[in-house]
N, C-alpha and C positions, 0 to 999 in steps of 0.2 A: 064474306062470300068466298067460296072456293075459286081459285084461279081456274078459269075455263081452259087454259092451255093444258092444265093438269089433266083434264078429262079427255082431251083429244090427241095428246101426243102419241106417236106410234110406239108400239112395243116390239123390241127386238127379242129374238130367242136366245136364251143363255142355256148352257149345258152344265148340269151338276156333275162334278167329278165323282169318282167312286169313293166309298167310305175310306179305303186305304189311302187314297190321295188326299182326302180332306184331313185325315189325321196327321199326315206329313206336313201339310201347309199351315195348320192352325196350332196355336198354343193349347195347352190342356184346358184353360178357361174358355177360350173361343170355341173349342170343340164342345165342351159341356153346355155352354149357352145355346149355340146354334143347333146342335144335333140332339140334345137331351133337355131342352126347355129350361136351362139353368138361368140364374140371375146373378149378375155381378153386384158387388157392394156399392151402395150409393156414396157419392162424393169421393170415391176411390176408383175411378175409371177414367179412361183417356179423354172422353169428349164432353163430359157433363158441363164443363165450363169453357169449352172451346168457342172463341168469338171470331175466328178467322172465316173469311168468305170462301164458300165452296160447297160441294155436295158430299153426301154420305152414301156409300154403295155397299152392297152385300159383300161381306168378307170372303164368301165362298166363290161367287160367280161374277161379281162386279155389277150386278143389276143396280141401276140408279134408284135410290130410295127416298132420301130427304135432302132438303137444301137449308143452308144457313139462313136464307131469307125467310124461312118458316119456323126457325128455331127460336125458342124463348126460354127464359129462366123460370122454371116451374117451382123451384125450391125443393124438388124431390131428390136431387143428387144424381139424376140420370139425364141424358140429353132428351129434350122434349120438343116436339114439333106440332104445329097446328094442322098440318096435312102432309101427305106424301108428295113427291115430285110428279109421279104419274101413277094413278091408282092401278094401272095394268100390271105393275110389278109387286103389288101387295095383295095378300089374301088374309082373311080373318076367319076365326072360328071361336066358339065358346069353349073355354076350359074351366074345369072344376077342381083345379089343384088346391085352391083354398076353400074355405067354407062357402063362399059366395061365387057365383059365375062371373067370369071376366072375359073380355074379348081379346084373344091372342092375335098378334100380328106376325105374319110370316112372309118371307119373300116368295114370289110366285115360282121361279124356276129352281132355285136352290132348296126351297122349302125350309130355309133357316128360321129358327125361332128368333124374332127380333125384340119382342117386348109385348106391350099391351096398349090398347087405346081406351081412353076414358072420356066421359062426357062432361068433364069439369075444366076444360081448357078455355082460353081467352077467345075473343072475337078474332077473326071473323067466323071461324068454324064452330067454336065451342068444344073442340076436341083437343085432347092431349095424347099425342102418340108418345108414350114413355118407352124409350128404346134402350137397349144394352149397347154400350160402346163396343163390347167384345164381338158383337154381331156385324159391325160395320168397319169400313175403311174410309177415311176422309180423303177427298181429292180437292186440293186447294184450287181456287178460282183460276190462278195462272197456269195450272196444269191440266185443266179440264179438256181443252182442245187437243192437246198432246195425247191424252189418254182416251180420246174418242167420245167425250161427253159434250161436244160443242153445241148440240141441239138444246142444251140446258143453259147456255150462256145468257139467254133472254131473261132469266130469273134475276140477273144482276144489272139490268138496264134501269136507268133512272126513270 
């Protein structure tokens, strides 16, 4: 079952910087992934095997996206999650970049390409949000309050 706090958390507004500013702040790979629907290499990216507690935010705007509490080892080589922290920060659309249609996942305000969601994930949702590390920044649990993400500390309560 999806965490109901996920469904009711408020959504703050984030502002996407200009393309010129985005190019300055991102690496070429991060820019390619987020702005041009690129994909990083499996098993050769920053967060595929990260086991630290914390949240993953959009690399462009800081929108809160995923939590380590919903992360699991999918065997794909990319960070995978069963659900987003707050669905208000995620948008989806069908893409046809391969032979078959897939559901692309984007951040709401930055409109960053994050990855794709598939229906082959584990319980409780049956979903696999397969994300690109290059599209996200990890905020460790002990830095969440300091960086303004204290409303998501509940995810780590026993």
